[in-house]
C-alpha positions as CSV (number, residue, x, y, z in Angstrom):
1,X,13.8,-21.7,-65.8
2,X,16.5,-22.5,-68.4
3,X,18.6,-19.7,-69.8
4,X,21.0,-19.8,-72.9
5,X,23.9,-17.4,-72.8
6,X,25.9,-16.3,-75.8
7,X,27.7,-13.1,-76.9
8,X,30.0,-11.4,-79.4
9,X,28.2,-12.5,-82.5
10,X,30.1,-9.9,-84.5
11,X,27.9,-10.3,-87.5
12,X,29.7,-9.1,-90.6
13,X,33.2,-9.9,-89.3
14,X,35.8,-11.3,-91.7
15,X,38.7,-13.7,-90.9
16,X,41.8,-12.5,-92.9
17,X,39.4,-11.0,-95.4
18,X,37.4,-14.2,-95.7
19,X,33.7,-13.5,-95.4
20,X,32.1,-15.4,-92.5
21,X,28.5,-14.4,-93.3
22,X,27.4,-17.9,-94.3
23,X,29.2,-19.3,-91.3
24,X,27.3,-16.8,-89.1
25,X,23.9,-17.7,-90.6
26,X,24.6,-21.4,-90.0
27,X,25.8,-20.9,-86.4
28,X,22.8,-18.8,-85.5
29,X,20.5,-21.5,-86.8
30,X,22.5,-24.0,-84.7
31,X,21.7,-21.8,-81.6
32,X,18.0,-21.9,-82.6
33,X,18.1,-25.7,-82.8
34,X,19.6,-25.9,-79.3
35,X,16.9,-23.6,-78.0
36,X,14.3,-25.9,-79.5
37,X,15.9,-29.2,-78.5
38,X,16.7,-28.1,-74.9
39,X,13.4,-26.2,-74.5
40,X,15.2,-23.0,-73.5
41,X,13.1,-20.3,-71.8
42,X,15.3,-17.2,-72.2
43,X,18.1,-16.3,-74.6
44,X,20.7,-13.8,-73.4
45,X,23.0,-12.1,-75.9
46,X,25.7,-10.1,-74.0
47,X,26.7,-7.5,-76.6
48,X,28.7,-7.0,-79.8
49,X,25.8,-8.0,-82.1
50,X,27.6,-6.5,-85.1
51,X,31.3,-6.2,-85.9
52,X,31.0,-2.6,-86.8
53,X,29.0,0.4,-85.7
54,X,27.8,0.8,-89.3
55,X,27.0,-2.8,-90.2
56,X,26.4,-3.8,-93.8
57,X,22.9,-4.5,-95.2
58,X,24.0,-8.1,-95.4
59,X,24.9,-8.2,-91.8
60,X,21.6,-6.5,-90.7
61,X,19.6,-9.0,-92.8
62,X,21.3,-11.9,-91.0
63,X,20.4,-10.5,-87.6
64,X,16.9,-9.6,-88.8
65,X,16.4,-13.3,-89.9
66,X,17.6,-14.5,-86.6
67,X,15.2,-12.3,-84.6
68,X,12.4,-13.5,-86.9
69,X,13.2,-17.1,-86.1
70,X,13.4,-16.3,-82.3
71,X,9.9,-14.7,-82.5
72,X,8.6,-17.9,-84.2
73,X,9.9,-19.9,-81.3
74,X,8.1,-17.6,-78.9
75,X,11.2,-17.3,-76.7
76,X,12.0,-14.3,-74.4
77,X,15.3,-12.7,-75.7
78,X,17.5,-10.3,-73.8
79,X,20.0,-8.3,-75.8
80,X,22.5,-5.6,-74.8
81,X,24.9,-3.5,-76.8
82,X,28.7,-4.0,-76.9
83,X,31.5,-1.7,-77.7
84,X,31.3,-2.6,-81.4
85,X,27.6,-1.7,-81.7
86,X,26.0,1.6,-82.6
87,X,23.8,2.3,-79.6
88,X,21.2,4.2,-81.7
89,X,21.1,1.7,-84.5
90,X,20.8,-1.3,-82.3
91,X,17.9,0.4,-80.3
92,X,15.9,1.0,-83.5
93,X,12.4,-0.6,-83.1
94,X,13.2,-1.8,-79.5
95,X,9.9,-0.6,-78.1
96,X,8.0,-2.5,-80.8
97,X,10.2,-5.6,-80.2
98,X,9.3,-5.6,-76.5
99,X,5.8,-6.7,-77.5
100,X,7.4,-9.6,-79.4
101,X,9.4,-10.8,-76.3
102,X,12.6,-9.4,-77.8
103,X,14.2,-6.9,-75.3
104,X,17.0,-4.7,-76.4
105,X,19.0,-2.4,-74.1
106,X,21.6,-0.4,-75.9
107,X,21.4,3.0,-74.3
108,X,21.8,3.8,-70.6
109,X,18.9,6.0,-69.4
110,X,19.7,6.5,-65.7
111,X,18.7,2.9,-64.6
112,X,19.3,-0.5,-65.9
113,X,16.5,-2.0,-68.0
114,X,14.8,-4.7,-65.9
115,X,12.5,-7.5,-67.0
116,X,10.9,-9.9,-64.5
117,X,9.8,-13.3,-65.6
118,X,8.3,-15.6,-62.9
119,X,10.7,-15.5,-60.0
120,X,13.7,-14.1,-62.0
121,X,14.7,-10.5,-62.5
122,X,16.9,-9.7,-65.5
123,X,19.0,-6.6,-65.4
124,X,20.3,-5.4,-68.8
125,X,23.5,-3.2,-68.7
126,X,24.4,-1.9,-72.1
127,X,28.1,-1.0,-72.8
128,X,28.6,2.0,-70.5
129,X,31.3,4.7,-70.6
130,X,31.6,7.8,-68.3
131,X,30.1,10.3,-70.8
132,X,26.9,8.2,-70.9
133,X,26.1,8.9,-67.2
134,X,26.6,12.6,-67.4
135,X,22.9,13.5,-67.5
136,X,22.1,11.5,-64.4
137,X,24.8,12.8,-62.0
138,X,25.5,16.2,-60.6
139,X,28.2,18.2,-62.4
140,X,30.3,18.2,-59.2
141,X,30.1,14.4,-58.8
142,X,30.8,13.9,-62.5
143,X,34.0,16.0,-62.3
144,X,35.2,14.1,-59.2
145,X,34.5,10.7,-60.7
146,X,37.5,8.9,-62.1
147,X,37.7,7.5,-65.6
148,X,38.1,4.0,-64.2
149,X,35.4,1.8,-65.7
150,X,35.2,0.0,-62.3
151,X,34.0,3.2,-60.6
152,X,31.5,3.9,-63.3
153,X,30.0,0.4,-63.2
154,X,29.9,0.6,-59.3
155,X,28.0,3.9,-59.6
156,X,25.5,2.3,-62.1
157,X,24.9,-0.8,-59.9
158,X,24.6,1.2,-56.6
159,X,21.5,3.0,-58.1
160,X,19.7,-0.3,-58.5
161,X,17.3,-1.7,-55.8
162,X,18.1,-5.5,-56.2
163,X,15.7,-7.8,-54.4
164,X,17.9,-10.5,-52.9
165,X,14.8,-12.7,-52.2
166,X,14.4,-13.1,-56.0
167,X,16.8,-14.7,-58.6
168,X,18.8,-12.0,-60.2
169,X,20.5,-12.2,-63.6
170,X,22.8,-9.5,-65.1
171,X,23.9,-9.1,-68.7
172,X,27.0,-6.9,-69.1
173,X,29.7,-6.3,-71.7
174,X,32.9,-5.4,-69.8
175,X,36.5,-6.5,-69.1
176,X,36.0,-8.2,-65.7
177,X,38.8,-9.3,-63.4
178,X,39.2,-10.7,-59.9
179,X,42.4,-9.6,-58.1
180,X,45.3,-10.8,-60.2
181,X,43.0,-13.1,-62.3
182,X,42.3,-11.6,-65.7
183,X,40.5,-13.2,-68.6
184,X,42.5,-15.0,-71.2
185,X,42.5,-12.8,-74.4
186,X,43.0,-13.5,-78.0
187,X,43.8,-11.0,-80.7
188,X,40.3,-11.0,-82.0
189,X,39.2,-8.7,-79.2
190,X,39.4,-5.1,-80.3
191,X,41.3,-2.5,-78.3
192,X,44.3,-2.7,-76.0
193,X,43.7,-3.2,-72.3
194,X,46.2,-0.7,-70.8
195,X,46.8,-0.8,-67.1
196,X,43.6,-1.1,-65.1
197,X,41.5,1.5,-66.8
198,X,39.1,-0.9,-68.4
199,X,39.0,-3.5,-65.6
200,X,35.8,-4.2,-63.6
201,X,36.1,-6.0,-60.3
202,X,33.9,-9.2,-60.3
203,X,33.2,-8.4,-56.6
204,X,30.7,-5.8,-57.8
205,X,28.4,-8.6,-59.0
206,X,27.9,-10.2,-55.6
207,X,24.1,-9.7,-55.6
208,X,23.6,-11.6,-58.9
209,X,23.0,-15.3,-59.2
210,X,24.4,-15.4,-62.7
211,X,26.4,-12.8,-64.7
212,X,26.2,-13.2,-68.5
213,X,29.4,-11.6,-69.7
214,X,30.3,-10.5,-73.2
215,X,33.5,-8.8,-74.6
216,X,36.0,-11.7,-74.4
217,X,35.9,-14.3,-77.1
218,X,37.2,-17.3,-75.1
219,X,34.7,-19.2,-73.0
220,X,35.8,-18.9,-69.3
221,X,34.6,-17.8,-65.9
222,X,36.0,-15.1,-63.6
223,X,36.2,-15.6,-59.8
224,X,33.4,-18.1,-59.7
225,X,31.5,-20.3,-62.2
226,X,28.4,-18.1,-62.3
227,X,30.3,-15.0,-63.5
228,X,31.0,-16.2,-67.0
229,X,32.0,-15.3,-70.5
230,X,30.2,-17.6,-73.0
231,X,32.8,-16.6,-75.7
232,X,32.0,-15.9,-79.3
233,X,30.0,-18.6,-81.2
234,X,32.7,-18.7,-83.9
235,X,36.4,-18.5,-84.1
236,X,37.4,-14.9,-85.1
237,X,41.2,-15.2,-84.9
238,X,43.7,-17.9,-85.5
239,X,45.1,-16.9,-82.1
240,X,42.0,-18.7,-80.6
241,X,42.8,-22.1,-82.0
242,X,45.6,-23.1,-79.7
243,X,43.5,-24.7,-77.0
244,X,43.1,-28.1,-78.5
245,X,45.9,-29.8,-80.4
246,X,46.8,-33.2,-81.8
247,X,50.0,-34.5,-83.3
248,X,50.1,-36.0,-86.7
249,X,52.9,-38.6,-87.2
250,X,54.9,-36.8,-84.4
251,X,55.8,-34.1,-87.0
252,X,52.8,-31.9,-87.5
253,X,50.6,-30.2,-84.9
254,X,47.0,-29.4,-85.8
255,X,45.2,-27.0,-83.4
256,X,41.5,-26.0,-83.3
257,X,39.1,-24.8,-80.6
258,X,35.6,-25.8,-79.8
259,X,33.0,-23.0,-79.2
260,X,30.1,-23.2,-76.9
261,X,26.9,-21.6,-75.7
262,X,26.2,-21.8,-71.9
263,X,23.0,-23.1,-70.3
264,X,22.0,-22.0,-66.8
265,X,19.2,-23.5,-64.8
266,X,17.9,-20.8,-62.4
267,X,16.4,-23.5,-60.1
268,X,19.2,-26.0,-59.8
269,X,21.9,-23.4,-60.6
270,X,23.6,-26.0,-62.8
271,X,25.8,-24.6,-65.6
272,X,26.4,-26.5,-68.8
273,X,28.5,-25.7,-71.8
274,X,26.9,-27.0,-75.1
275,X,29.3,-27.5,-78.0
276,X,28.6,-25.6,-81.3
277,X,29.2,-27.3,-84.6
278,X,30.3,-24.7,-87.2
279,X,29.8,-24.8,-90.9
280,X,33.6,-24.7,-91.5
281,X,36.5,-25.7,-89.2
282,X,39.2,-23.2,-88.4
283,X,42.6,-24.9,-88.0
284,X,46.2,-24.0,-87.4
285,X,48.8,-26.4,-88.8
286,X,52.4,-26.3,-87.5
287,X,55.4,-28.2,-88.8
288,X,58.1,-28.3,-91.5
289,X,56.8,-27.5,-94.9
290,X,57.4,-31.0,-96.3
291,X,55.4,-32.5,-93.4
292,X,52.6,-29.9,-93.6
293,X,52.1,-30.6,-97.2
294,X,51.2,-34.2,-96.3
295,X,48.3,-33.2,-94.1
296,X,44.8,-33.8,-95.5
297,X,42.1,-31.3,-94.6
298,X,38.6,-30.7,-95.9
299,X,38.5,-28.2,-98.7
300,X,36.1,-26.2,-96.6
301,X,38.5,-25.9,-93.6
302,X,39.9,-22.4,-93.0
303,X,43.7,-22.8,-92.6
304,X,46.5,-21.0,-91.0
305,X,50.0,-22.5,-91.4
306,X,53.0,-21.9,-89.1
307,X,56.2,-23.2,-90.7
308,X,59.0,-24.4,-88.4
309,X,61.7,-24.4,-91.1
310,X,64.8,-22.5,-90.2
311,X,65.4,-21.2,-93.7
312,X,62.9,-19.5,-96.0
313,X,61.7,-21.7,-98.8
314,X,61.0,-19.8,-102.0
315,X,58.2,-22.1,-103.2
316,X,56.4,-22.1,-99.8
317,X,53.5,-19.8,-100.6
318,X,52.7,-21.6,-104.0
319,X,53.0,-25.0,-102.4
320,X,50.7,-24.2,-99.6
321,X,48.1,-22.5,-101.8
322,X,48.0,-25.5,-104.1
323,X,47.6,-27.9,-101.1
324,X,44.9,-25.9,-99.1
325,X,41.9,-24.5,-100.9
326,X,41.1,-22.1,-98.0
327,X,44.6,-21.0,-96.9
328,X,43.9,-17.7,-95.2
329,X,47.3,-17.1,-93.6
330,X,50.8,-18.5,-93.3
331,X,54.1,-17.5,-91.7
332,X,57.3,-18.8,-90.2
333,X,57.4,-19.5,-86.5
334,X,60.2,-16.9,-86.0
335,X,58.1,-14.1,-87.4
336,X,55.0,-15.3,-85.4
337,X,57.0,-15.4,-82.2
338,X,58.5,-11.9,-82.9
339,X,55.1,-10.5,-83.5
340,X,53.8,-11.8,-80.3
341,X,56.8,-10.4,-78.5
342,X,56.1,-6.9,-79.8
343,X,52.4,-7.2,-79.0
344,X,52.7,-8.7,-75.5
345,X,55.7,-6.7,-74.3
346,X,55.2,-3.3,-72.9
347,X,57.4,-1.3,-75.2
348,X,59.2,2.0,-74.4
349,X,57.8,4.9,-76.4
350,X,59.5,5.3,-79.8
351,X,60.4,8.9,-79.2
352,X,62.7,7.7,-76.3
353,X,64.8,5.6,-78.5
354,X,67.7,6.3,-80.9
355,X,68.1,5.2,-84.5
356,X,70.3,2.2,-83.5
357,X,67.8,0.9,-80.9
358,X,64.9,1.3,-83.3
359,X,66.7,-0.7,-86.0
360,X,67.6,-3.4,-83.5
361,X,64.0,-3.6,-82.4
362,X,62.9,-3.9,-86.0
363,X,65.5,-6.6,-86.8
364,X,64.3,-8.6,-83.7
365,X,60.7,-8.2,-84.9
366,X,61.5,-9.5,-88.4
367,X,63.9,-12.4,-87.5
368,X,63.4,-13.1,-83.7
369,X,67.3,-12.9,-83.5
370,X,69.7,-10.2,-82.2
371,X,72.3,-8.5,-84.4
372,X,75.7,-10.2,-84.4
373,X,78.9,-8.3,-83.9
374,X,79.5,-7.9,-87.6
375,X,75.9,-6.7,-88.2
376,X,76.2,-4.2,-85.4
377,X,79.4,-2.8,-87.0
378,X,77.7,-2.5,-90.3
379,X,74.8,-0.7,-88.7
380,X,77.1,1.7,-86.8
381,X,79.0,2.6,-90.0
382,X,75.8,3.1,-92.0
383,X,74.3,5.4,-89.3
384,X,77.6,7.4,-89.1
385,X,77.7,7.8,-92.9
386,X,74.1,9.0,-93.1
387,X,74.6,11.5,-90.3
388,X,77.8,12.9,-92.0
389,X,76.0,13.3,-95.3
390,X,73.3,15.3,-93.7
C-alpha cells in the first residue's frame, strides 16, 4: 500500500502580508496530481489544516475544494488537527465524511481514532494537551500528572492495544525529539519551545512502522527515517530558504528551498521524498545593493533581500522596490543578525536589568555593535541627568 504524507497546510496564511491563497490552491492541486500519477492509496495530513482557529471563508472554500477533489479520486484520506486548528470547526461533518473515505480526528475522546485498511492499522492522534484527557482519567491521577507533553502522549499511547503483527501507522502533531537531537526549526512555526515542556520522546513510537509527523515546517526525520516530518508544502517564512544557495558572479547569494511530500510503501518500507513545484518561488538575495540590483528574477518571485553594505543607503528601499515587483521584505545583515541574536539567545528577564543594560541591549539589537567608550559616557551622563530631574 502506498501512502502520501503531508502536513501544515496553513490555509489562509500570509507571507509578510502577501496573500498565499492562490499558491495554496495550486500546491494542493499539485498534491492531487502526485496522488493520481503515483497511484497513492492513502493520503495522510498531519495537522494544521488552517493557519487560524477562525479561518476565513476563502480558506474554508480552498479546503472544501481540496476535499471534493480527493473524493473524486476515491482515495482514503486521514486528517488530524494541529495546534492552529479549531477542534470543533475541523470536526464539523466528520461523521458524514467517513462514508466518503475522508477521516478527520480533531478531538480526543479517550482513545485514538483507528482505521484498518487491508493489513494496515492507522492511528489518528489529534493535537492533545493535558486538559483534553481530564474526562478519561481519575481526578487523583490527573492532579499527579505533570504538564510535560511527553507524559501526556505516553499516557494516551499506553491506552492503545497495538497489534504488532499488523503494520501500524501513527499520525501526530507534536514537537518530537530524540535525546539531544531536536528538529530544525524556522520562524514560521508558532510558539516558543521553552525548556523541555513541549518535547515528546521519539522512543514512545517504537510500536509504529511509520510516524507521520506535523508541526515543524522543515522536512526531516527524528531518530530514524520512519519517524518523519514531511514539512509544509509551501515556504511560510524567509527563514526557511537558506538550505539551498548558489552564488551569482561571486558577489550575490540567492537562497531558496525545495518542499516535498513523502511517499511510504507499507510493503517494502521504502521512503521517497517527492519534490513540489510551487506557483511562485520564494527567494532570499544577499549582497551589496549595487550587485543585488543586477540580479534578474521572475516578476512572480517572492523576494527577501539582505544587504551586506556597511553604511545605510538612503535610496535602498526605492531602488529595491523598482527592481523587484514582489519585494516582500528587505533589511541589512547587521539588523538581521541582531534580531537572530535576540530570538535565539536565552535573555535575562527585563525586570532584572537596569536602564543602562537595557539600552545597551537595544543598541546591540539595532546595530549588532557594542557601545564605544564615548557612547557609554554620553549614556551615563544622560541617565544621570534624567534621574536628577526626576
